[in-house]
C-alpha positions in Angstrom: -30.3 -0.7 -12.5 -26.6 -0.6 -13.1 -24.1 -2.1 -10.6 -21.2 0.0 -9.8 -17.9 -1.7 -8.8 -16.5 -0.5 -5.5 -12.6 -0.7 -5.0 -10.8 -0.8 -1.8 -7.4 0.7 -1.4 -5.2 0.4 1.6 -1.6 0.6 2.3 0.8 -2.2 3.0 0.6 -1.4 6.8 -2.4 -3.8 6.6 -0.2 -6.6 6.0 -2.7 -8.9 4.0 -1.5 -12.3 2.9 -0.5 -12.4 -0.7 -2.9 -15.4 -1.3 -5.9 -13.3 0.0 -4.8 -10.2 -2.1 -4.7 -12.6 -5.4 -8.1 -13.5 -4.7 -9.7 -9.8 -4.4 -10.2 -8.3 -7.5 -10.8 -4.8 -6.5 -8.3 -4.6 -3.5 -5.3 -2.6 -4.2 -2.5 -1.9 -2.0 -0.1 1.0 -2.1 3.3 0.0 -0.6 4.8 1.8 2.0 8.7 2.5 1.7 10.9 0.8 4.2 14.1 2.6 4.4 17.4 0.8 5.7 21.1 2.0 5.7 21.7 0.3 2.1 18.6 1.7 0.5 14.9 1.8 0.2 12.2 -1.2 -0.3 8.7 -1.1 -1.3 6.9 -3.1 1.3 5.4 -6.4 0.1 7.0 -5.7 -3.3 10.6 -5.4 -2.8 10.9 -6.9 0.7 8.5 -9.4 2.4 7.4 -9.1 5.9 9.3 -12.3 7.1 12.5 -10.6 6.0 11.5 -7.3 7.8 10.8 -9.4 10.9 14.3 -11.4 10.5 16.0 -8.1 10.3 14.2 -6.8 13.2 15.6 -9.6 15.3 18.9 -8.8 14.3 18.4 -5.2 15.8 17.7 -3.6 12.1 14.8 -1.4 12.5 13.7 0.3 9.2 12.4 3.7 9.0 9.1 4.0 7.0 7.9 6.6 4.6 5.0 7.3 2.3 4.4 5.5 -0.9 6.1 6.9 -4.2 3.9 9.4 -5.7 4.2 7.1 -8.9 2.6 4.1 -7.0 -0.2 6.3 -5.9 -0.7 7.5 -9.6 -0.4 3.9 -11.0 -3.3 2.8 -8.6 -5.4 5.8 -9.3 -4.8 5.6 -12.9 -5.9 2.0 -12.7 -8.9 2.7 -11.2 -9.6 5.6 -13.7 -9.1 3.1 -16.5 -11.4 0.5 -15.1 -14.2 3.4 -14.7 -14.3 2.6 -11.1 -15.9 5.8 -9.4 -16.4 4.5 -6.0 -13.4 3.9 -3.7 -13.1 3.3 -0.2 -9.8 4.1 1.4 -8.6 2.2 4.3 -5.3 3.7 5.5 -3.4 4.2 8.7 -4.5 7.1 10.7 -3.5 10.4 9.5 -2.2 11.1 12.9 0.5 8.4 12.2 1.1 8.6 8.3 1.0 10.9 5.4 -0.4 8.3 3.1 -4.0 9.6 3.1 -3.0 13.1 2.7 -0.6 12.2 -0.2 -3.8 10.3 -1.7 -5.9 13.5 -1.2 -3.5 15.7 -2.9 
């Protein structure tokens, strides 16, 4: 009997600690976009939670947007390359975010 690897894909709204993500081999995070007047940042990549919270304390509240299509393609491509055929997607509710629909497409 062969063992199949199961991957978990979530979005950065999960806000898991980087140390935990580093330990989990088959956990993938799609970074949501945080949009400020000066530009867009990938959550957890270009900007960390601590900076977002500090900016919010100063009254700067970002708009959020979907992960980029390139980020979605990269994660799905990596899963394909590793021959992972079973994936559990744990995303924000589709009523609150279009991320799940983007992954479906």
